[in-house]
Residue, then its C-alpha position, 0 to 999 in steps of 0.5 A: m681612130r674613127k670618129k664617133i658621135i655620143f648622145f647624152d641625156i642630162d638628168g641622172t646621166l650628166i647631172t646628179e638628180d639630188t645634188q645637181i652636180i656634174p662629177e669632175s670625172t664626167i667633165l674631164s671625160l667629155k673633154k678628152a672625147k672631144e680632144n680625140g675627135h669625137l662629136l658630143f650631143i645632148n639628147t634630152g627631154r628638156t627644151y633648149c631654154s631649160i638646159p642648165n648653164k653648166i651643161n652649155d659651158l661644156k661646149f657640146d657640138g649640138y643639142i637634140c631637145g624636147c625629145g627630138t622636137q628641136i635640133h641645134y648643131n654648131d649654134n644653128i637650128i637645123l630642125e624645129k617642130d612647133i605646135n599651133q598656138n591655138k592648140c597650145f591654148e586648147i591643151a591648157t583648157m583641157l588639162r584644167k577641165y580634166n584636173i591634170t597638172g603639168i608644165f608646158e615646155g617651149k623653145n623659149a620659155i617654161y610655163f607653170d599654171d598659176k591658177k591652182p596651188l603647185t603640187k610637191e612635184l611642181v614646187d621641186i621642179k620649179k626650185m630646180f629650174i630656179s637654181q639652174g638659172i632658168d626663167v619660170s615666170k611664164n604661166w599658161d595664160d600668157e598671150n604668147l603661149d608657145f610650147s613644143k611638148f609638155v609633162i603632166w601628173f595625174n591625181e585621183k580627180s584626173d580624167k585620164g581617159n578623156f584627156f588621152n582621147f583628146i590628144e591621141d591623134e597628134f601626140d604620143h605619151i611616155d609613161r615615166g612612172n608614178n602617174f607622170f607622163e611626158i607628152v610629145p608630138k607624134g613622130y618625134s622622139k630621142a630616136t628620131g633626133i639621132e636618126f636626123i643627126q646621123n643622116h645630116l652628118d653621114i655617120e654610120l649607126n655603128d659609130c653612134f652611142a646613146i647614154g641615158d638613165s630613164n624611160n624616155d631614153l628607151p627609143m634612142f636605146n632601141y635605135v642605136t647599136n651601142s646603148i649605155v644605161m647608167g647604173n643609177g638608171h631605171p632597172s627596167l632598162f638594164e636588159q634593153a641596153s648593150f652596156v650597163t655602166k656605173s652610176i653617175e656618182d661612181d664615175g659612170i660616164e668615164h667608165a663607159l667611154k673607156y669601155f668603148e675606147i672613146i677615151 
């Protein structure tokens, strides 16, 4: 059996969105895939510090984090993209100026804005992080503010146009729906992360598989030959992938890995 490399999104792919559970069938399927000699990578919008312990416990071979801005392989960092700290503080200032809420995601910390009340979305995310054992004590005014990417939410008072004009030369934005956007340095994505690993390990593109469920997975779906969208994924992705598996709750990972004869 030829060695394959499989890239997994986390939320909605490995972990259920509502209950934050990894199905037992998923755990057993990942173990079997490793026993069969395949390489397993996380490929997530999360930065490394916000990966849940329950994911780390599964002993992946590597991690593509922050939409390609940091890559770990065999416990070593082999790629890292930093945003200049002055730019980090400038972004915080502009978000406040334009009435935009958000979360800064660094390789070592997650930063919330404690100068204004948290929206329902931020409250829910903060609770989720806490439940996963992730430190959420840092704020935008921390003297060591340091992040690789960020997410934002617009509201009726937000100046969306001026903010996008401010970041357009250095950042790309991913529309996640419902006025929610993911902001990533230009030239970085889940696809560039896969390309880097593919070249680093000298694995053919036909032996690369990507599994996800949301819009920020689209770049990796467009890059790999074998793209798999979860049955619970965004319907707009179904025609973009080469295979639609079952939902996460209905053993979707197991179904996909069996379909492609990985297990």
